[in-house]
PDB file of N, CA, C, O and CB in Angstrom:
ATOM      1  N   MET A   1      88.917  85.487 110.501  1.00  0.00           N
ATOM      2  CA  MET A   1      88.968  84.948 111.738  1.00  0.00           C
ATOM      3  C   MET A   1      89.576  86.163 113.187  1.00  0.00           C
ATOM      4  O   MET A   1      90.783  86.358 113.324  1.00  0.00           O
ATOM      5  CB  MET A   1      90.001  83.590 111.430  1.00  0.00           C
ATOM      6  N   PRO A   2      89.071  86.497 113.642  1.00  0.00           N
ATOM      7  CA  PRO A   2      89.297  87.279 114.913  1.00  0.00           C
ATOM      8  C   PRO A   2      90.302  86.654 115.822  1.00  0.00           C
ATOM      9  O   PRO A   2      89.925  85.579 116.289  1.00  0.00           O
ATOM     10  CB  PRO A   2      88.004  87.436 115.685  1.00  0.00           C
ATOM     11  N   LYS A   3      91.527  87.071 116.201  1.00  0.00           N
ATOM     12  CA  LYS A   3      92.502  86.702 117.142  1.00  0.00           C
ATOM     13  C   LYS A   3      92.054  87.154 118.568  1.00  0.00           C
ATOM     14  O   LYS A   3      91.349  88.149 118.737  1.00  0.00           O
ATOM     15  CB  LYS A   3      93.852  87.304 116.745  1.00  0.00           C
ATOM     16  N   ASP A   4      92.500  86.374 119.571  1.00  0.00           N
ATOM     17  CA  ASP A   4      92.064  86.731 120.901  1.00  0.00           C
ATOM     18  C   ASP A   4      93.234  87.304 121.410  1.00  0.00           C
ATOM     19  O   ASP A   4      94.324  86.742 121.520  1.00  0.00           O
ATOM     20  CB  ASP A   4      91.522  85.588 121.771  1.00  0.00           C
ATOM     21  N   PHE A   5      92.889  88.698 121.778  1.00  0.00           N
ATOM     22  CA  PHE A   5      94.174  89.407 122.490  1.00  0.00           C
ATOM     23  C   PHE A   5      93.535  90.187 124.192  1.00  0.00           C
ATOM     24  O   PHE A   5      92.362  90.041 124.534  1.00  0.00           O
ATOM     25  CB  PHE A   5      94.870  90.927 121.127  1.00  0.00           C
ATOM     26  N   SER A   6      94.014  90.554 124.594  1.00  0.00           N
ATOM     27  CA  SER A   6      93.411  91.217 126.068  1.00  0.00           C
ATOM     28  C   SER A   6      94.598  92.325 126.574  1.00  0.00           C
ATOM     29  O   SER A   6      95.705  92.497 126.065  1.00  0.00           O
ATOM     30  CB  SER A   6      93.183  89.798 127.481  1.00  0.00           C
ATOM     31  N   VAL A   7      94.097  92.904 127.554  1.00  0.00           N
ATOM     32  CA  VAL A   7      94.588  93.932 128.205  1.00  0.00           C
ATOM     33  C   VAL A   7      96.079  93.375 128.911  1.00  0.00           C
ATOM     34  O   VAL A   7      96.095  92.436 129.707  1.00  0.00           O
ATOM     35  CB  VAL A   7      93.427  94.454 129.245  1.00  0.00           C
ATOM     36  N   GLY A   8      97.077  93.974 128.563  1.00  0.00           N
ATOM     37  CA  GLY A   8      98.062  93.239 129.391  1.00  0.00           C
ATOM     38  C   GLY A   8      98.986  92.342 128.685  1.00  0.00           C
ATOM     39  O   GLY A   8     100.101  92.046 129.114  1.00  0.00           O
ATOM     40  N   ASP A   9      98.352  91.819 127.316  1.00  0.00           N
ATOM     41  CA  ASP A   9      99.295  90.673 126.724  1.00  0.00           C
ATOM     42  C   ASP A   9     100.472  91.613 125.921  1.00  0.00           C
ATOM     43  O   ASP A   9     100.297  92.722 125.418  1.00  0.00           O
ATOM     44  CB  ASP A   9      98.334  89.479 125.519  1.00  0.00           C
ATOM     45  N   ARG A  10     101.471  90.974 125.956  1.00  0.00           N
ATOM     46  CA  ARG A  10     102.829  91.297 125.222  1.00  0.00           C
ATOM     47  C   ARG A  10     102.696  90.774 123.892  1.00  0.00           C
ATOM     48  O   ARG A  10     102.195  89.650 123.903  1.00  0.00           O
ATOM     49  CB  ARG A  10     104.146  90.654 125.912  1.00  0.00           C
ATOM     50  N   VAL A  11     102.974  91.209 122.758  1.00  0.00           N
ATOM     51  CA  VAL A  11     102.938  90.954 121.443  1.00  0.00           C
ATOM     52  C   VAL A  11     104.478  91.464 120.519  1.00  0.00           C
ATOM     53  O   VAL A  11     105.085  92.505 120.769  1.00  0.00           O
ATOM     54  CB  VAL A  11     101.557  91.733 120.978  1.00  0.00           C
ATOM     55  N   GLU A  12     104.834  90.580 119.575  1.00  0.00           N
ATOM     56  CA  GLU A  12     105.948  91.205 118.680  1.00  0.00           C
ATOM     57  C   GLU A  12     105.481  91.171 117.259  1.00  0.00           C
ATOM     58  O   GLU A  12     105.091  90.191 116.625  1.00  0.00           O
ATOM     59  CB  GLU A  12     107.369  90.413 118.791  1.00  0.00           C
ATOM     60  N   PHE A  13     105.601  92.545 116.833  1.00  0.00           N
ATOM     61  CA  PHE A  13     105.490  93.081 115.587  1.00  0.00           C
ATOM     62  C   PHE A  13     106.406  92.541 114.641  1.00  0.00           C
ATOM     63  O   PHE A  13     107.560  92.148 114.816  1.00  0.00           O
ATOM     64  CB  PHE A  13     105.620  94.404 115.641  1.00  0.00           C
ATOM     65  N   LYS A  14     105.359  92.607 113.094  1.00  0.00           N
ATOM     66  CA  LYS A  14     106.322  91.748 112.425  1.00  0.00           C
ATOM     67  C   LYS A  14     107.409  92.725 112.014  1.00  0.00           C
ATOM     68  O   LYS A  14     108.414  92.173 111.568  1.00  0.00           O
ATOM     69  CB  LYS A  14     105.695  90.924 111.176  1.00  0.00           C
ATOM     70  N   LYS A  15     107.441  94.177 112.065  1.00  0.00           N
ATOM     71  CA  LYS A  15     108.378  95.155 111.596  1.00  0.00           C
ATOM     72  C   LYS A  15     108.911  96.062 112.933  1.00  0.00           C
ATOM     73  O   LYS A  15     108.114  96.421 113.801  1.00  0.00           O
ATOM     74  CB  LYS A  15     107.613  96.096 110.415  1.00  0.00           C
ATOM     75  N   THR A  16     110.109  96.331 112.977  1.00  0.00           N
ATOM     76  CA  THR A  16     110.752  96.991 114.215  1.00  0.00           C
ATOM     77  C   THR A  16     110.337  98.397 113.808  1.00  0.00           C
ATOM     78  O   THR A  16     110.313  98.891 112.681  1.00  0.00           O
ATOM     79  CB  THR A  16     112.512  96.753 114.451  1.00  0.00           C
ATOM     80  N   HIS A  17     109.942  99.047 115.255  1.00  0.00           N
ATOM     81  CA  HIS A  17     109.832 100.500 115.772  1.00  0.00           C
ATOM     82  C   HIS A  17     111.282 101.256 115.226  1.00  0.00           C
ATOM     83  O   HIS A  17     112.420 100.795 115.130  1.00  0.00           O
ATOM     84  CB  HIS A  17     109.674 100.516 117.637  1.00  0.00           C
ATOM     85  N   PRO A  18     110.865 102.293 114.988  1.00  0.00           N
ATOM     86  CA  PRO A  18     112.358 103.379 114.659  1.00  0.00           C
ATOM     87  C   PRO A  18     113.121 102.889 115.748  1.00  0.00           C
ATOM     88  O   PRO A  18     114.290 102.609 115.484  1.00  0.00           O
ATOM     89  CB  PRO A  18     112.199 105.354 114.793  1.00  0.00           C
ATOM     90  N   CYS A  19     112.657 102.691 117.122  1.00  0.00           N
ATOM     91  CA  CYS A  19     114.035 102.814 118.208  1.00  0.00           C
ATOM     92  C   CYS A  19     114.483 101.643 118.636  1.00  0.00           C
ATOM     93  O   CYS A  19     115.081 101.427 119.690  1.00  0.00           O
ATOM     94  CB  CYS A  19     113.804 103.577 119.565  1.00  0.00           C
ATOM     95  N   GLY A  20     114.092 100.645 117.540  1.00  0.00           N
ATOM     96  CA  GLY A  20     114.932  99.443 117.575  1.00  0.00           C
ATOM     97  C   GLY A  20     113.738  98.010 117.963  1.00  0.00           C
ATOM     98  O   GLY A  20     113.671  96.900 117.435  1.00  0.00           O
ATOM     99  N   GLY A  21     112.974  98.576 119.001  1.00  0.00           N
ATOM    100  CA  GLY A  21     112.238  97.558 119.594  1.00  0.00           C
ATOM    101  C   GLY A  21     111.042  97.034 118.761  1.00  0.00           C
ATOM    102  O   GLY A  21     110.464  97.643 117.860  1.00  0.00           O
ATOM    103  N   LYS A  22     110.773  95.758 119.241  1.00  0.00           N
ATOM    104  CA  LYS A  22     109.810  95.040 118.310  1.00  0.00           C
ATOM    105  C   LYS A  22     108.838  94.262 119.285  1.00  0.00           C
ATOM    106  O   LYS A  22     108.030  93.513 118.736  1.00  0.00           O
ATOM    107  CB  LYS A  22     110.619  93.979 117.224  1.00  0.00           C
ATOM    108  N   ASN A  23     108.815  94.360 120.851  1.00  0.00           N
ATOM    109  CA  ASN A  23     108.034  94.157 121.319  1.00  0.00           C
ATOM    110  C   ASN A  23     107.234  95.343 122.128  1.00  0.00           C
ATOM    111  O   ASN A  23     107.720  96.333 122.674  1.00  0.00           O
ATOM    112  CB  ASN A  23     108.442  93.252 121.783  1.00  0.00           C
ATOM    113  N   TRP A  24     105.596  94.864 122.019  1.00  0.00           N
ATOM    114  CA  TRP A  24     104.885  95.567 122.673  1.00  0.00           C
ATOM    115  C   TRP A  24     103.983  95.434 123.456  1.00  0.00           C
ATOM    116  O   TRP A  24     103.712  94.238 123.348  1.00  0.00           O
ATOM    117  CB  TRP A  24     104.598  96.056 122.196  1.00  0.00           C
ATOM    118  N   LYS A  25     103.101  95.993 124.427  1.00  0.00           N
ATOM    119  CA  LYS A  25     102.393  95.836 125.503  1.00  0.00           C
ATOM    120  C   LYS A  25     100.734  96.430 124.958  1.00  0.00           C
ATOM    121  O   LYS A  25     100.469  97.529 124.471  1.00  0.00           O
ATOM    122  CB  LYS A  25     103.210  96.690 126.805  1.00  0.00           C
ATOM    123  N   ILE A  26      99.885  95.377 125.221  1.00  0.00           N
ATOM    124  CA  ILE A  26      98.421  95.980 125.024  1.00  0.00           C
ATOM    125  C   ILE A  26      97.890  96.393 126.007  1.00  0.00           C
ATOM    126  O   ILE A  26      97.608  95.774 127.033  1.00  0.00           O
ATOM    127  CB  ILE A  26      97.483  95.200 124.548  1.00  0.00           C
ATOM    128  N   LEU A  27      97.633  98.019 125.621  1.00  0.00           N
ATOM    129  CA  LEU A  27      96.615  98.440 126.579  1.00  0.00           C
ATOM    130  C   LEU A  27      95.282  99.004 126.751  1.00  0.00           C
ATOM    131  O   LEU A  27      94.830  99.572 127.744  1.00  0.00           O
ATOM    132  CB  LEU A  27      97.029  99.016 127.039  1.00  0.00           C
ATOM    133  N   ARG A  28      94.654  98.732 125.498  1.00  0.00           N
ATOM    134  CA  ARG A  28      93.598  98.745 125.246  1.00  0.00           C
ATOM    135  C   ARG A  28      92.796  97.998 123.988  1.00  0.00           C
ATOM    136  O   ARG A  28      93.008  98.305 122.815  1.00  0.00           O
ATOM    137  CB  ARG A  28      93.552  99.811 125.317  1.00  0.00           C
ATOM    138  N   VAL A  29      91.962  97.102 124.347  1.00  0.00           N
ATOM    139  CA  VAL A  29      91.416  96.450 123.266  1.00  0.00           C
ATOM    140  C   VAL A  29      90.018  96.927 122.587  1.00  0.00           C
ATOM    141  O   VAL A  29      89.425  97.838 123.165  1.00  0.00           O
ATOM    142  CB  VAL A  29      91.303  95.158 123.702  1.00  0.00           C
ATOM    143  N   GLY A  30      89.560  96.493 121.642  1.00  0.00           N
ATOM    144  CA  GLY A  30      88.238  96.932 121.047  1.00  0.00           C
ATOM    145  C   GLY A  30      88.093  97.100 119.541  1.00  0.00           C
ATOM    146  O   GLY A  30      88.629  96.320 118.754  1.00  0.00           O
ATOM    147  N   MET A  31      87.413  98.053 119.191  1.00  0.00           N
ATOM    148  CA  MET A  31      87.620  98.352 117.741  1.00  0.00           C
ATOM    149  C   MET A  31      89.327  99.165 117.355  1.00  0.00           C
ATOM    150  O   MET A  31      90.060  99.010 116.378  1.00  0.00           O
ATOM    151  CB  MET A  31      86.195  99.479 117.325  1.00  0.00           C
ATOM    152  N   ASP A  32      89.474  99.964 118.497  1.00  0.00           N
ATOM    153  CA  ASP A  32      91.034 100.160 118.382  1.00  0.00           C
ATOM    154  C   ASP A  32      91.920  99.164 119.212  1.00  0.00           C
ATOM    155  O   ASP A  32      91.502  98.335 120.020  1.00  0.00           O
ATOM    156  CB  ASP A  32      91.412 101.625 118.874  1.00  0.00           C
ATOM    157  N   PHE A  33      93.119  99.385 118.886  1.00  0.00           N
ATOM    158  CA  PHE A  33      93.993  98.770 120.307  1.00  0.00           C
ATOM    159  C   PHE A  33      95.025  99.948 120.272  1.00  0.00           C
ATOM    160  O   PHE A  33      95.445 100.747 119.435  1.00  0.00           O
ATOM    161  CB  PHE A  33      94.894  96.913 120.162  1.00  0.00           C
ATOM    162  N   LYS A  34      95.222  99.667 121.569  1.00  0.00           N
ATOM    163  CA  LYS A  34      96.342 100.899 122.179  1.00  0.00           C
ATOM    164  C   LYS A  34      97.614 100.150 122.488  1.00  0.00           C
ATOM    165  O   LYS A  34      97.353  99.066 123.010  1.00  0.00           O
ATOM    166  CB  LYS A  34      95.803 101.753 123.761  1.00  0.00           C
ATOM    167  N   ALA A  35      98.512 100.303 122.383  1.00  0.00           N
ATOM    168  CA  ALA A  35      99.859  99.399 122.583  1.00  0.00           C
ATOM    169  C   ALA A  35     101.247 100.313 123.027  1.00  0.00           C
ATOM    170  O   ALA A  35     101.640 101.244 122.324  1.00  0.00           O
ATOM    171  CB  ALA A  35     100.215  98.578 121.008  1.00  0.00           C
ATOM    172  N   LYS A  36     101.784  99.989 124.036  1.00  0.00           N
ATOM    173  CA  LYS A  36     103.083 100.529 124.500  1.00  0.00           C
ATOM    174  C   LYS A  36     104.649  99.935 123.861  1.00  0.00           C
ATOM    175  O   LYS A  36     104.885  98.729 123.930  1.00  0.00           O
ATOM    176  CB  LYS A  36     103.015 100.248 126.051  1.00  0.00           C
ATOM    177  N   CYS A  37     105.384 100.628 123.417  1.00  0.00           N
ATOM    178  CA  CYS A  37     106.794  99.767 123.147  1.00  0.00           C
ATOM    179  C   CYS A  37     107.040  99.715 124.197  1.00  0.00           C
ATOM    180  O   CYS A  37     106.781 100.623 124.987  1.00  0.00           O
ATOM    181  CB  CYS A  37     107.996 100.207 122.344  1.00  0.00           C
ATOM    182  N   GLU A  38     107.765  98.347 124.584  1.00  0.00           N
ATOM    183  CA  GLU A  38     108.371  98.172 125.527  1.00  0.00           C
ATOM    184  C   GLU A  38     110.053  98.618 125.681  1.00  0.00           C
ATOM    185  O   GLU A  38     110.730  98.241 126.638  1.00  0.00           O
ATOM    186  CB  GLU A  38     108.067  96.960 125.651  1.00  0.00           C
ATOM    187  N   THR A  39     110.632  99.553 124.479  1.00  0.00           N
ATOM    188  CA  THR A  39     112.072  99.887 124.791  1.00  0.00           C
ATOM    189  C   THR A  39     111.797 101.342 124.761  1.00  0.00           C
ATOM    190  O   THR A  39     112.528 101.996 125.506  1.00  0.00           O
ATOM    191  CB  THR A  39     113.308  99.314 123.710  1.00  0.00           C
ATOM    192  N   CYS A  40     110.957 101.978 124.108  1.00  0.00           N
ATOM    193  CA  CYS A  40     110.955 103.481 124.230  1.00  0.00           C
ATOM    194  C   CYS A  40     109.622 104.083 125.188  1.00  0.00           C
ATOM    195  O   CYS A  40     109.590 105.248 125.584  1.00  0.00           O
ATOM    196  CB  CYS A  40     110.880 104.102 122.614  1.00  0.00           C
ATOM    197  N   GLU A  41     108.576 103.100 125.468  1.00  0.00           N
ATOM    198  CA  GLU A  41     107.704 103.747 126.113  1.00  0.00           C
ATOM    199  C   GLU A  41     106.624 104.429 125.060  1.00  0.00           C
ATOM    200  O   GLU A  41     105.620 104.807 125.664  1.00  0.00           O
ATOM    201  CB  GLU A  41     108.447 104.688 126.989  1.00  0.00           C
ATOM    202  N   ARG A  42     106.586 104.647 123.832  1.00  0.00           N
ATOM    203  CA  ARG A  42     105.774 104.972 123.138  1.00  0.00           C
ATOM    204  C   ARG A  42     104.707 104.640 122.739  1.00  0.00           C
ATOM    205  O   ARG A  42     104.735 103.565 122.140  1.00  0.00           O
ATOM    206  CB  ARG A  42     106.100 105.093 122.601  1.00  0.00           C
ATOM    207  N   VAL A  43     103.333 105.317 122.845  1.00  0.00           N
ATOM    208  CA  VAL A  43     102.353 104.799 122.732  1.00  0.00           C
ATOM    209  C   VAL A  43     101.438 105.045 121.315  1.00  0.00           C
ATOM    210  O   VAL A  43     101.544 106.073 120.647  1.00  0.00           O
ATOM    211  CB  VAL A  43     101.848 105.119 123.851  1.00  0.00           C
ATOM    212  N   ILE A  44     100.717 104.164 121.047  1.00  0.00           N
ATOM    213  CA  ILE A  44     100.390 103.952 119.762  1.00  0.00           C
ATOM    214  C   ILE A  44      98.931 103.497 119.461  1.00  0.00           C
ATOM    215  O   ILE A  44      98.653 102.333 119.752  1.00  0.00           O
ATOM    216  CB  ILE A  44     101.297 103.043 119.286  1.00  0.00           C
ATOM    217  N   MET A  45      97.975 104.283 118.915  1.00  0.00           N
ATOM    218  CA  MET A  45      96.765 103.181 118.496  1.00  0.00           C
ATOM    219  C   MET A  45      96.825 103.030 116.999  1.00  0.00           C
ATOM    220  O   MET A  45      97.264 103.788 116.134  1.00  0.00           O
ATOM    221  CB  MET A  45      95.120 103.708 118.922  1.00  0.00           C
ATOM    222  N   LEU A  46      96.276 101.866 116.934  1.00  0.00           N
ATOM    223  CA  LEU A  46      95.871 101.214 115.401  1.00  0.00           C
ATOM    224  C   LEU A  46      94.770 100.581 115.670  1.00  0.00           C
ATOM    225  O   LEU A  46      94.546 100.136 116.796  1.00  0.00           O
ATOM    226  CB  LEU A  46      96.904 100.139 114.654  1.00  0.00           C
ATOM    227  N   SER A  47      93.811 100.441 114.511  1.00  0.00           N
ATOM    228  CA  SER A  47      92.493  99.815 114.310  1.00  0.00           C
ATOM    229  C   SER A  47      92.876  98.238 114.406  1.00  0.00           C
ATOM    230  O   SER A  47      93.994  97.739 114.280  1.00  0.00           O
ATOM    231  CB  SER A  47      91.758 100.283 112.793  1.00  0.00           C
ATOM    232  N   ARG A  48      91.918  97.739 114.606  1.00  0.00           N
ATOM    233  CA  ARG A  48      91.948  96.147 114.537  1.00  0.00           C
ATOM    234  C   ARG A  48      92.365  95.599 113.780  1.00  0.00           C
ATOM    235  O   ARG A  48      93.202  94.763 114.119  1.00  0.00           O
ATOM    236  CB  ARG A  48      91.059  95.543 114.531  1.00  0.00           C
ATOM    237  N   ASN A  49      92.065  95.728 112.458  1.00  0.00           N
ATOM    238  CA  ASN A  49      92.285  95.612 111.213  1.00  0.00           C
ATOM    239  C   ASN A  49      93.936  95.622 111.047  1.00  0.00           C
ATOM    240  O   ASN A  49      94.556  94.575 110.855  1.00  0.00           O
ATOM    241  CB  ASN A  49      91.498  96.718 110.482  1.00  0.00           C
ATOM    242  N   LYS A  50      94.621  96.996 111.147  1.00  0.00           N
ATOM    243  CA  LYS A  50      95.840  96.747 111.237  1.00  0.00           C
ATOM    244  C   LYS A  50      96.625  96.098 112.234  1.00  0.00           C
ATOM    245  O   LYS A  50      97.614  95.399 112.015  1.00  0.00           O
ATOM    246  CB  LYS A  50      96.219  97.624 111.095  1.00  0.00           C
ATOM    247  N   PHE A  51      96.066  96.405 113.480  1.00  0.00           N
ATOM    248  CA  PHE A  51      96.816  95.481 114.366  1.00  0.00           C
ATOM    249  C   PHE A  51      97.242  94.113 114.300  1.00  0.00           C
ATOM    250  O   PHE A  51      98.355  93.670 114.584  1.00  0.00           O
ATOM    251  CB  PHE A  51      96.271  95.447 115.273  1.00  0.00           C
ATOM    252  N   GLU A  52      96.168  93.457 113.869  1.00  0.00           N
ATOM    253  CA  GLU A  52      96.068  92.141 113.255  1.00  0.00           C
ATOM    254  C   GLU A  52      96.704  91.252 112.730  1.00  0.00           C
ATOM    255  O   GLU A  52      97.018  90.095 113.007  1.00  0.00           O
ATOM    256  CB  GLU A  52      95.583  92.132 112.650  1.00  0.00           C
ATOM    257  N   LYS A  53      96.965  92.450 111.344  1.00  0.00           N
ATOM    258  CA  LYS A  53      98.134  91.910 110.502  1.00  0.00           C
ATOM    259  C   LYS A  53      99.516  92.926 110.997  1.00  0.00           C
ATOM    260  O   LYS A  53     100.478  93.116 110.253  1.00  0.00           O
ATOM    261  CB  LYS A  53      97.709  92.070 108.629  1.00  0.00           C
ATOM    262  N   SER A  54      99.426  93.362 112.029  1.00  0.00           N
ATOM    263  CA  SER A  54     101.064  93.646 112.001  1.00  0.00           C
ATOM    264  C   SER A  54     101.840  92.675 113.181  1.00  0.00           C
ATOM    265  O   SER A  54     103.048  92.600 113.405  1.00  0.00           O
ATOM    266  CB  SER A  54     101.396  95.471 112.401  1.00  0.00           C
ATOM    267  N   VAL A  55     100.640  91.916 113.895  1.00  0.00           N
ATOM    268  CA  VAL A  55     101.471  91.283 114.846  1.00  0.00           C
ATOM    269  C   VAL A  55     101.912  89.867 114.248  1.00  0.00           C
ATOM    270  O   VAL A  55     101.222  89.096 113.581  1.00  0.00           O
ATOM    271  CB  VAL A  55     100.699  91.155 116.233  1.00  0.00           C
ATOM    272  N   LYS A  56     103.138  89.738 114.626  1.00  0.00           N
ATOM    273  CA  LYS A  56     103.543  88.397 114.915  1.00  0.00           C
ATOM    274  C   LYS A  56     103.214  87.155 115.159  1.00  0.00           C
ATOM    275  O   LYS A  56     102.811  86.209 114.482  1.00  0.00           O
ATOM    276  CB  LYS A  56     103.934  88.421 115.497  1.00  0.00           C
ATOM    277  N   LYS A  57     103.536  87.396 116.581  1.00  0.00           N
ATOM    278  CA  LYS A  57     103.128  86.423 117.726  1.00  0.00           C
ATOM    279  C   LYS A  57     103.092  86.718 118.960  1.00  0.00           C
ATOM    280  O   LYS A  57     103.854  87.520 119.499  1.00  0.00           O
ATOM    281  CB  LYS A  57     103.812  85.441 117.800  1.00  0.00           C
ATOM    282  N   LYS A  58     102.195  86.088 119.512  1.00  0.00           N
ATOM    283  CA  LYS A  58     102.231  86.500 121.039  1.00  0.00           C
ATOM    284  C   LYS A  58     103.147  86.133 121.858  1.00  0.00           C
ATOM    285  O   LYS A  58     103.415  84.933 121.811  1.00  0.00           O
ATOM    286  CB  LYS A  58     101.232  86.134 121.692  1.00  0.00           C
ATOM    287  N   LEU A  59     103.844  86.896 122.755  1.00  0.00           N
ATOM    288  CA  LEU A  59     104.338  86.191 124.103  1.00  0.00           C
ATOM    289  C   LEU A  59     104.167  86.329 125.122  1.00  0.00           C
ATOM    290  O   LEU A  59     104.715  85.595 125.945  1.00  0.00           O
ATOM    291  CB  LEU A  59     105.237  86.144 124.348  1.00  0.00           C
TER     292      LEU A  59
END
């Protein structure tokens, strides 16, 4: 069951980023997701499957 995400949404991941942040802003949605850490501004790309497994909740 795919979850509903859109560009600009803020999400919390299950695991913390090495910088200590858990909150991410979604920059791109599709087969791949691009997200930016709100603490250190690092941008990552994840496949849809990996992204949906990593998200704890929508903020």
